[in-house]
C-alpha positions as CSV (number, residue, x, y, z in Angstrom):
1,M,0.0,0.0,0.0
2,R,2.9,2.4,0.8
3,K,4.5,1.8,-2.5
4,I,1.3,2.6,-4.4
5,L,1.0,5.8,-2.3
6,F,4.6,6.8,-3.0
7,F,4.3,6.3,-6.7
8,L,1.0,8.2,-6.8
9,I,2.5,11.1,-4.9
10,L,5.6,11.1,-7.2
11,F,3.4,11.0,-10.3
12,L,1.3,13.9,-9.2
13,F,4.5,15.8,-8.3
14,S,6.1,15.1,-11.7
15,T,2.9,16.0,-13.6
16,E,2.7,19.3,-11.7
17,K,6.3,20.2,-12.8
18,L,5.4,19.5,-16.4
19,L,2.2,21.5,-16.3
20,A,4.1,24.5,-14.7
21,N,6.0,24.9,-18.0
22,I,2.8,25.0,-20.2
23,N,3.4,28.6,-21.3
24,K,7.0,28.0,-22.3
25,P,8.1,26.9,-25.8
26,A,8.6,23.2,-26.1
27,D,12.4,23.5,-26.6
28,S,12.8,25.3,-23.2
29,V,11.4,22.4,-21.2
30,I,14.3,20.3,-19.9
31,G,14.4,16.8,-18.8
32,C,12.3,14.8,-21.3
33,N,13.4,13.0,-24.5
34,N,10.3,13.7,-26.5
35,E,9.1,17.1,-27.6
36,V,6.8,18.5,-24.9
37,S,4.0,20.5,-26.6
38,E,0.9,22.1,-25.2
39,E,-1.3,19.2,-26.3
40,Y,1.1,16.8,-24.7
41,L,0.9,18.7,-21.4
42,K,-2.9,18.7,-21.5
43,K,-2.9,14.9,-21.6
44,A,-0.1,14.6,-19.0
45,N,-2.5,13.5,-16.2
46,Q,-3.6,10.6,-18.4
47,L,-0.1,9.3,-19.0
48,K,0.7,6.1,-17.2
49,I,4.1,5.7,-15.5
50,D,5.9,2.6,-16.5
51,K,8.9,2.9,-14.2
52,I,10.4,5.3,-11.7
53,E,14.2,5.1,-11.0
54,I,16.0,7.0,-8.2
55,D,19.8,7.0,-8.4
56,I,21.2,8.4,-5.1
57,H,24.5,10.1,-5.8
58,N,26.1,9.2,-2.4
59,Y,24.6,5.8,-2.1
60,R,26.9,4.5,0.6
61,N,26.0,7.3,3.0
62,W,22.3,6.8,2.2
63,I,22.5,3.1,3.2
64,V,24.5,3.9,6.3
65,N,21.9,6.5,7.3
66,S,19.1,4.0,6.6
67,I,20.8,1.3,8.7
68,R,21.2,3.7,11.6
69,I,17.5,4.4,11.4
70,L,16.7,0.7,11.6
71,T,19.1,0.0,14.4
72,S,18.3,3.0,16.6
73,R,16.6,2.0,19.9
74,S,14.0,4.7,19.7
75,R,10.5,4.1,18.3
76,Y,10.7,7.6,16.7
77,I,13.2,8.5,14.0
78,P,15.5,11.3,15.2
79,E,15.7,14.4,13.0
80,R,19.4,13.9,12.4
81,Y,18.6,10.9,10.2
82,K,16.2,12.9,8.0
83,R,18.9,14.7,6.0
84,R,18.6,15.2,2.3
85,F,20.7,13.4,-0.3
86,D,21.3,14.5,-4.0
87,A,19.7,12.1,-6.5
88,T,18.8,11.7,-10.2
89,I,15.1,10.9,-10.7
90,V,14.2,9.1,-14.0
91,I,10.5,8.7,-14.9
92,N,9.7,6.3,-17.8
93,Y,6.1,6.6,-19.3
94,E,4.3,3.9,-21.2
95,N,4.4,6.0,-24.4
96,G,8.2,5.9,-24.4
97,T,8.8,9.4,-22.9
98,R,11.7,9.4,-20.5
99,C,12.1,12.4,-18.2
100,V,15.3,12.9,-16.1
101,F,15.4,15.4,-13.2
102,Q,17.9,16.3,-10.6
103,G,16.5,16.3,-7.0
104,R,17.0,15.6,-3.4
105,I,15.5,12.8,-1.3
106,R,15.2,12.0,2.4
107,H,13.6,9.5,4.6
108,H,9.9,10.3,5.3
109,G,8.0,9.6,8.4
110,D,8.3,10.0,12.2
111,E,8.1,6.4,13.3
112,K,9.8,3.2,12.3
113,D,6.7,1.9,10.5
114,H,8.0,3.9,7.5
115,I,11.1,1.7,7.1
116,S,11.7,-2.1,7.2
117,L,14.2,-4.7,6.1
118,L,12.7,-7.2,3.7
119,D,14.8,-10.0,2.1
120,N,18.1,-8.0,2.6
121,T,16.6,-4.9,1.0
122,I,15.6,-1.7,2.8
123,I,12.1,-0.6,2.0
124,Q,11.2,2.9,3.2
125,S,9.0,6.0,2.6
126,L,10.7,8.8,0.7
127,D,10.3,12.5,0.4
128,V,11.3,13.4,-3.1
129,H,12.0,17.0,-4.3
130,S,12.9,17.6,-7.9
131,K,14.8,20.6,-9.3
132,M,14.0,22.3,-12.6
133,V,17.3,23.2,-14.2
134,K,17.7,26.1,-16.6
135,P,19.2,25.3,-20.0
136,K,22.8,26.2,-20.7
137,I,23.1,28.4,-23.7
């Protein structure tokens, strides 16, 4: 259930970013491999996400931070473990559009029900912020 909620929130966030650029010419929208026209943006809410990938730039520190959350003795997650990490966010849509954004992620939630260890993999709630980067001319 949490995974579905995470993907729904991320989808709404990414669609909002695309719609924020509706008045800009298609060539000034950065991050997507297809041309993003006004018609495309009108149908953005109907696009289905095929896959979301998050590549954390400092992956080792991210994992160490996550393990510290799991092994802490408190029921609540201390604020010192909720720091942000730089990441690259890739969203692949079913129609072949691939959008790449730079962003920052952090652990989300106050209690340990937002993180668990399942088959040697850490599953956790994420707070994802993407950055819109201006083109270099």
